[in-house]
C-alpha positions as CSV (number, residue, x, y, z in Angstrom):
1,X,20.8,33.3,-60.1
2,X,18.4,30.5,-59.1
3,X,16.4,33.1,-57.0
4,X,15.7,35.1,-60.1
5,X,14.7,31.9,-61.9
6,X,12.2,31.0,-59.2
7,X,10.7,34.5,-59.2
8,X,10.4,34.3,-62.9
9,X,8.5,31.1,-62.8
10,X,6.1,32.4,-60.2
11,X,5.6,35.6,-62.1
12,X,4.7,33.5,-65.2
13,X,2.1,31.5,-63.3
14,X,0.6,34.7,-61.8
15,X,0.4,36.2,-65.3
16,X,-1.4,33.1,-66.6
17,X,-3.8,33.3,-63.6
18,X,-4.4,37.0,-64.3
19,X,-5.1,36.5,-68.0
20,X,-7.3,33.4,-67.3
21,X,-9.4,35.4,-64.9
22,X,-9.8,38.2,-67.5
23,X,-11.0,35.6,-70.1
24,X,-13.4,33.9,-67.7
25,X,-14.9,37.2,-66.4
26,X,-15.3,38.4,-70.1
27,X,-17.0,35.2,-71.0
28,X,-19.4,35.3,-68.0
29,X,-20.3,38.9,-68.5
30,X,-21.1,38.3,-72.2
31,X,-23.2,35.3,-71.4
32,X,-25.1,37.3,-68.8
33,X,-25.9,40.0,-71.3
34,X,-23.6,42.9,-70.3
35,X,-21.0,42.6,-73.1
36,X,-17.5,41.4,-73.1
37,X,-15.8,44.8,-72.1
38,X,-17.3,45.0,-68.7
39,X,-16.1,41.5,-67.8
40,X,-12.7,42.1,-69.4
41,X,-12.2,45.3,-67.4
42,X,-13.3,43.7,-64.1
43,X,-11.2,40.6,-64.8
44,X,-8.1,42.6,-65.5
45,X,-8.5,45.0,-62.6
46,X,-9.8,42.6,-59.9
47,X,-8.2,39.4,-60.9
48,X,-10.0,36.3,-59.6
49,X,-12.4,38.5,-57.6
50,X,-13.8,39.7,-60.9
51,X,-14.8,36.2,-61.8
52,X,-16.5,35.6,-58.5
53,X,-18.4,38.9,-58.9
54,X,-19.7,37.9,-62.4
55,X,-20.8,34.5,-61.0
56,X,-22.9,36.3,-58.4
57,X,-24.1,39.2,-60.7
58,X,-27.7,38.6,-61.9
59,X,-28.2,38.0,-65.6
60,X,-30.4,40.2,-67.9
61,X,-33.8,38.8,-68.8
62,X,-33.0,37.9,-72.4
63,X,-29.4,36.9,-72.0
64,X,-27.9,33.7,-73.1
65,X,-27.4,32.8,-69.4
66,X,-31.2,32.8,-69.0
67,X,-32.2,31.4,-72.3
68,X,-29.7,28.6,-72.8
69,X,-28.6,27.9,-69.2
70,X,-25.4,28.7,-67.3
71,X,-23.1,26.8,-69.6
72,X,-25.2,26.3,-72.8
73,X,-26.8,22.9,-72.0
74,X,-30.4,23.9,-72.6
75,X,-31.7,25.3,-75.9
76,X,-34.8,27.5,-75.2
77,X,-36.0,30.6,-77.0
78,X,-36.3,33.9,-75.2
79,X,-40.1,33.6,-75.1
80,X,-39.9,30.2,-73.4
81,X,-37.5,31.7,-70.8
82,X,-39.8,34.6,-70.2
83,X,-42.8,32.3,-69.8
84,X,-40.9,30.1,-67.3
85,X,-39.8,33.2,-65.4
86,X,-43.4,34.4,-65.2
87,X,-44.5,31.0,-63.9
88,X,-41.9,31.1,-61.1
89,X,-42.8,34.7,-60.1
């Protein structure tokens, strides 16, 4: 019986990891301007790899990732972000 209990605890933690990666991928894809569904699908199907993919995926020009920064620290308008991108390019 303890073998089944150990498998159950492991399965619970793996389920938490799976759902956490789906939440993180959904949040990242929404911040990068692609909508929540794309991130949710990749997080559910690819587990932790989906989060890594969304971290590497380029954001859209007027996304929150570009206008407010990666985690929301800056507050810029879309026009300011475009002007800064034009200066860099």
